[in-house]
Residue, then its C-alpha position, 0 to 999 in steps of 0.5 A: m815627673e813624680e819620683n814614683q813614676k816611671a818614664a817611658d821605654i826608650q829604644y837603645e839607639d835613642f840612648a845610644k846618641l846621647d854622648i856622656r863624657i867625664g869632665k874634670i872641673l877647673a873653675a866654678e862660680k854662681v851666677p849673678e842674681t841666681d839663687k840655684l845655677i853655677k857656672c863651671t869651666i870643664d875640661f873634656g880632654e880632646l874635646g876642649e874646655r867647655t862652659i856648662v851651668s847646672g841647677i846646683a847652688e842649693w846644694k853645692t859651693p862653687e869651691e867644693l865642685v872644682g877639680k872633681l871629675l862628673p859625668y856629663i852629656v856633651n852632645l846637647a845642644p846649647r842653651l842660654l840660661r840666665g845670659v850664660e851659654s851652657q854647652g852641656m849638662l851635668l848627670a846627678a841624682s836628687d831625691e829628698s834630702g838634695v843632689a848626690l853627684l855621680s863620679p868614677e870610682r877611679n882616676m879617669a881622664p877628662g873627656s873618658r866616655l861612658k859607655 
């Protein structure tokens, strides 16, 4: 979808199906033989640890991600990306300058739900 194109409207009930949680990145590494993918191990508190693959390696290094608190959709069906099962999706913004990570304005417990 183009940047200036509006997505179709959805009902609140559809949005409410998304389980968006704050996760703390415990470990991160580039996925071998790829230029775009980073595999992260993320702590979601009571939900436990998960592996999530994100296509952000053009703009972020694994080292700068470790320790960050970021929002993730945690109830997506798992998806295999270059041989790695990804168990969620990072939420981030992008424009012509690249990706901007979104983070809470204060320290939040891993697993905190976005409302």
